[in-house]
C-alpha positions in Angstrom: 9.8 -18.8 14.7 8.8 -16.9 11.6 5.1 -16.8 10.9 5.2 -17.1 6.7 1.5 -15.7 6.2 2.0 -12.8 8.6 5.5 -11.8 7.2 4.1 -12.1 3.4 1.3 -10.0 4.4 3.5 -7.4 6.1 5.6 -7.5 2.9 2.6 -7.1 0.5 1.5 -3.9 2.9 5.2 -2.6 2.8 4.8 -3.0 -1.3 1.6 -0.9 -1.3 2.9 1.7 1.1 6.2 2.0 -1.3 4.2 2.0 -4.5 2.0 4.8 -3.1 5.3 7.0 -2.0 6.8 6.2 -5.7 3.6 7.7 -6.9 2.7 4.4 -8.7 -0.4 4.0 -6.8 -2.8 6.6 -5.5 -3.0 7.4 -1.8 -5.3 5.4 0.3 -7.2 6.3 3.5 -6.9 2.9 4.8 -5.3 -0.3 3.3 -7.5 -3.5 2.6 -7.1 -6.5 4.7 -4.4 -8.5 3.3 -5.1 -12.1 2.9 -2.3 -14.7 2.3 -3.2 -18.4 2.1 -2.0 -21.6 0.6 -3.3 -21.9 -3.1 -5.6 -25.1 -3.8 -3.3 -26.2 -6.4 0.7 -26.4 -5.7 1.5 -25.1 -9.1 0.2 -22.1 -8.4 2.8 -21.3 -5.8 3.5 -21.8 -2.1 1.4 -18.9 -0.8 -1.2 -16.6 -3.0 -3.1 -13.3 -2.2 -6.1 -11.9 -3.9 -4.7 -8.5 -3.1 -5.3 -7.3 -6.9 -8.6 -8.1 -6.7 -9.0 -6.3 -3.4 -7.1 -2.9 -4.3 -8.6 -2.5 -7.9 -11.8 -0.7 -7.1 -9.9 1.5 -4.4 -7.1 2.6 -6.8 -8.9 2.4 -10.1 -6.4 0.3 -12.0 -6.4 -3.3 -13.7 -5.5 -5.9 -10.9 -2.6 -7.3 -12.8 -1.2 -3.6 -13.1 -1.4 -3.4 -9.4 0.2 -6.5 -8.8 3.1 -5.7 -11.2 3.7 -2.6 -9.0 3.5 -4.4 -5.8 6.1 -7.1 -6.9 8.4 -3.9 -8.1 8.0 -2.3 -4.5 7.8 -5.2 -2.1 11.0 -5.7 0.2 13.3 -8.3 -1.2 13.3 -10.9 1.6 15.6 -13.8 1.9 12.6 -16.3 2.1 11.0 -14.8 -1.1 11.5 -16.7 -4.4 9.5 -16.2 -7.5 6.6 -13.5 -7.3 3.8 -13.9 -10.3 0.8 -11.9 -11.2 -1.9 -14.2 -12.0 -5.3 -13.2 -13.9 -7.9 -12.3 -12.4 -5.7 -10.5 -9.7 -3.7 -13.0 -7.6 -0.1 -12.5 -6.5 1.3 -16.0 -6.4 4.5 -16.4 -4.3 6.9 -19.2 -4.1 9.6 -19.5 -1.4 13.1 -19.4 -1.7 14.3 -23.1 -2.1 17.8 -22.4 -0.5 15.9 -20.6 2.4 13.6 -23.7 2.9 16.6 -26.0 3.1 18.2 -23.7 5.7 14.9 -23.6 7.8 14.9 -27.3 7.9 18.5 -27.6 9.2 17.4 -25.3 12.1 14.7 -27.5 12.7 16.7 -30.6 12.8 19.5 -28.7 14.8 17.3 -26.8 17.3 14.5 -29.1 17.6 11.8 -26.3 16.9 9.2 -29.0 16.0 8.6 -29.9 19.7 8.0 -26.4 21.3 4.3 -26.5 21.1 1.7 -26.0 23.7 -1.3 -27.3 21.7 -4.4 -28.5 24.2 -3.0 -26.5 27.2 -2.2 -29.7 29.2 -5.6 -31.3 28.6 -5.4 -35.2 27.7 -6.7 -36.6 24.4 -7.6 -39.9 23.7 -6.5 -40.8 20.0 -7.4 -43.9 18.1 -6.1 -45.2 15.2 -8.2 -47.5 13.1 -7.3 -49.6 10.0 
């Protein structure tokens, strides 16, 4: 099953490399750690990354200009919907709603929800108190 945080981080990494190859960003000796998380506020997207802030000192460009280059050079994936540059240097990402609906159908058809080994066989006592 697709890990979206890892996939989005890889897409951002690919966008950086493509922008460097296209001459839109300067070459880097090492790429920074790419952080992708769920934003605190749902109106900011499904996922967000402060990659513009992480790159601004390394490439000596404004964070929003960096994000514009990343959006242009990131691979177009079926799960990606809207990509937005937001001050001070965040890349906000929305998932494609059609892709999400298809994934929901996959979960229902294949019962992907029950394939977990959390706790590795240990017993847990769970109480619900109202």
